[in-house]
N, C-alpha and C positions, 0 to 999 in steps of 0.2 A: 230636239225631241229627246226625252228620257230614254235610255237604252232599253230599260225593262218594258216600257210602253211600245217601243219599236218592235221588240221581240214578240210581245203579245199580239200586235197587229199582224206581224209576219206569220205567226202560227194561225191566226184567224183566216188570213188570206189563203193559206195552203189547205187547212183542214175544212174550213167552211162549215157546212151542216154536218159533216162527219166523214171519216175515212172509209168510204164504202168498200174498198178492197180489203183492208185489214179487218174491218168489222164483219165482213162476210165470212171470214175464215173461222170465226168462233174459236179462237185460240185458247188453249188452257193457260190460265194466268199463273204459270210457273216462272221461276227466275231464269232468265236467259242472259248469257254473256255475249258481248260484242266487242270487237277490237277496232280501233281507229288507226289506220295505217297510211303512211305517206307512200305515194306511188311514184314520186320523183324527188330529187334533191331540192331543198329550198329553206326558207326561214318561216317559222311558225308565228302566227299572230291571230288573236281572237279567241284564245282558249276560255277567257272569262265569259264571252258571249256564247260560245258553244256550251259551256257549263250551264248558263242561265236558261238556255232554250230547253234543255231536258228537265231542269228543275221546275220550270213553269208547266211542262207537260205532266210531270209526275215527280213530286218531291221525294218519293221513295227510291228513285233510281240512284244507284251508287256509282260515282264517277271517280276513277283513279287516273290522274294525269301523270304521264311520264316525262313531259316536256313543259317548259315555261315559254311565254312569249319572248321572242328574240332568239330562241335556240335554233340551231341548224338541224335539219333532218336529212336523212338519206333515203333513197328509194327502198321500200319494204320495211322501213323502220317504224316500230309502234309509237304512237303518240299518246293514246289513252285507252282505257278499258272501261266498259260500262256493264253494269249488272242490274237487271230489273225486268219488269213486266214486258214481254215482247210487243204487246200492243202499244205500250207507251213509247218504246224504243222506235218502232216503225213510224209512229206519228210525229216524232221529233227529228227523225233522221235527216230529211231533206233540208229543212230550215237551218238546222245546226251546221250541216255541211256547206250550205250556201254561204253562210257567214264566214266560216273559218277558211274555206277555199279562196274566197275573194280577198279577205284580209291578208292571208298568207301570200297570195300572189302579189299584192302590193308591197308587202314587206320584202319579199324575195327580189322583186325588180329594183326596189330602192337599194337593197344591200349590194346588188351587182353594180349599180351606178356609184355608190359610195366607195366601193373598192377601187374604182377607176380614179378616184380623187386622191389616193394615197400619195403623200409626198408633196402635195400642193397646198395652197392656203384656202382653196375654195371649199365652200360648204354647200350641200345640196338642199334646195328648198322645194316644197310642193306648191300647188296653186289652188285656186278655187274651182278648178275643172274636176269636180267630183260628182258622184251620183246624187241627185236630189234626195235629201233626208238621210243620206248615209255619210255625210261629210265628217261627222265626229269619229266614226269608226275608221273611215279611210285615212284621215289625217293621223289617227292613232297608229295605224299600221305603218305609215311612213316613218314615224318616230321609232317604232320597233325595228324597222329596217336600217336605222342609223341616219335618217334624214331629219331635217328641221321643218317645222311648220311656218309657212309664210302667214299672212293675215288669215284669220279664220273666216271672216266675213267682211261685209262693207262697213262694219261698225268699229273695228279695232285698229285700223291703220289708214292713213290717207294715201291713196294711190291715184295719181293723176295720169290717166291714159290718153291715148290719141284723141278720142271723142270728147273727153273733158277739156282738153287743151283747145280743140277746135271751137267748142262751145264758148269758151272764155275769151278766145282771141289770140292767145299766145301762152307760152310756158310762164313767162314773167307775170302776165296778168293773172293766170290761174293760181300761181303760188301766192301772189299778193292777196288775192281774195281769200284763200284758205287761211293765211296767216292773220288776216284781219278778223275773220269770223270763227276760227277754230285753231288755236295755236298750241293745244295741249297734246296733240298726237304727232307721231313721227310722219314725215312727209317723204314720199317716194314719187319720182316722175319718170315716165317712160319716154325715151328718146330713140331716134333712129339713125342719127348721124352725129359727127363731132361738133357741128355748129350748135345743134340743139343741146348737146351735152354741156358745152360752155355756158349756154344761157341758163341751164338748170343749176350749174355750180355757182354761177354768179347770183342766182336767186336764193342761194344758201339752203338748199334742200338737204335732207339727211341721206338719201339713197337715190341712185339713178339706175334705172333698168335699161340696159343696152339691148334693144329689141331687134333681133334678126340682123345684127351687125356681123360683118365678115371678120375673120380672125385678125387681119391686119389692123382694122379699125379698132378692135377691142384692145390690141396691144398698144396702139397709140393712146387710147383712152386711159389705160393703166399708167403709161409713162407720164401722161400729163396730170392726172388727178388722183392717183393712188395715195391714200392717206388724207386727202382733202374731202372726200365724199365716198360713201360705200358704193361699190360697183357691182351690179348684178347682171349677169348675162341671161338672156332668155331667147327662145326661138330655135327650132331645129335641134333641140337637145335630146339626143338618143344615146343608148349605150355605146354606139359606135363613134359618137362625136364628142362625148362629154370630156374625155381626157384632154383633147387638144384645146377645147374651150378653157378648161381649168389652167392649162399651161400658159395662157395669156396673162395670168396674174389677177384675175377678177376675184372679188371676195365671196360672191355667191353665184350659184347657178340654179335657176328655177326650171322645173320640168313638169309640164302637165301630163306627160306620158306615164308617169308612175301611178297616176290615179285614173287615167282614162284609156290607156292602151296596154295595160298589164294583162298577163295571162294568169287565170286562176290556178293555184297549185292543186295538183291532182291528189286528192285524199279520199280514201274509201272507209266505209263502216261495214264490217262483215260480222254476221252472227257466227258463233261457234257451231260447227256441225254436230248434230245429235248422233 
């Protein structure tokens, strides 16, 4: 979905037939100033979306950004200033904050995990475990935080997972079918043990996902096949475990947690007191 359309629908969902609270106040349409402030340390992402929300509500709102996507912020640090009709600011506030808080939360969690990879060869990947219809924004936030995007959807990379393999009969059969019918895309296969890994390598796939393997098995996989096939670790990847996984020598580590178990960054929008 186009981001502008997504914002339009999000505003419609929130405002509906009208903001009955704000409209009941009969506010004088003078210029009001508001500050956007971080209430905890983190990494900012989604400022372009934040900006677009208010521009759709009222093109006359003036927005001054003090930060750019990818910048670190500290608690109580200003992120932006808004000036405009208070009615417009109130109607756009929640939707704008919803986007930037969630995207900044993903970027912040991603950045913490990326920091744990320093000095290793491993790179952090996201997954398709995203909020329906928000994948574009959430994967963008991962990149802002220093991670890499895995496949965006079912259409841009071949990923043979456990159920594909069971349906086909074996790893060898599944890879053979894919190569016969669609040889233009990179092929990745999910394996759970070293025997399956050997079969995948012999089938000449491009990347193998080591799914929920223990550390010793991953080390053996690296010793056997590093440089012959790309090795990606997946499963039980958290901030507390990612460093030891990276030290096995794998090329990539994929984590669904960065897009499904993150904590939104606490950000507030406050009007200047009259």
